[in-house]
C-alpha positions, 0 to 999 in steps of 0.5 A, a space after each residue: 503748862 506741859 499738858 495743854 503743850 502736849 495736847 496743842 503739838 498732837 491737835 495741830 500733827 492732827 492736822 497737819 495728818 488730814 490737810 495733805 492730798 488725798 490722790 481719789 478727789 485728785 482732779 488731774 489723775 486719771 479716771 479709771 478705765 472700765 472696757 466695753 468687752 467686760 460685759 460681753 465675757 461670759 457662756 452664752 447659751 443660744 437660741 439661733 433660728 437658721 431659714 435653712 436648718 431651722 431652730 436650733 441651741 447651742 454654747 459659745 464662749 466669748 473672750 477677750 481679743 489677745 491681739 485688737 483691744 476691741 475686738 472679742 471672739 466668738 467660739 463655737 460661732 452659730 454651733 461650728 465649731 469655729 472662731 468667729 471675731 466681733 468688735 464692740 462699740 457700746 454695747 452694737 457688736 459687729 461682726 466684719 466679713 471673714 472666713 471661719 476657718 475652714 468652713 465658710 464665711 459670716 458677718 452680722 451685727 447684734 446688740 446687748 439689749 440688756 445685762 444678761 441678752 444679746 440678739 444677733 444677725 447674722 449670714 453665714 455662706 458654706 459652699 454655695 449655701 447662704 444662711 440668714 440667722 438669727 440668735 439671742 444668747 441669754 448668759 450662763 
């Protein structure tokens, strides 16, 4: 009889433990957030074609902005050893009109075409020269 009592208590304990709340199944618990910028953060090999200077290659390091949660920073933008900022919306980059240090100005757009490729179009104005460029970024 004692064995049945112990087994009953053990069984009730197991049933009670299996009925505790599981936060991962709670529909009111917040979903884990993902940062749309994460897919852009990396070192990228860039093949750029400039209307003024022709084809060139360089590396761009894309990092998250520390001051704007929807922006990234493109370091060594256009191979100019300066940074440009771009806003991220899903797979689309928008480079707003901005000054590139003391070098000049730029603006443009880009699209993440796959997990390892970005297609970019932008204009850069240096002095009195306005240059249109297309570029393909390939993730290293």
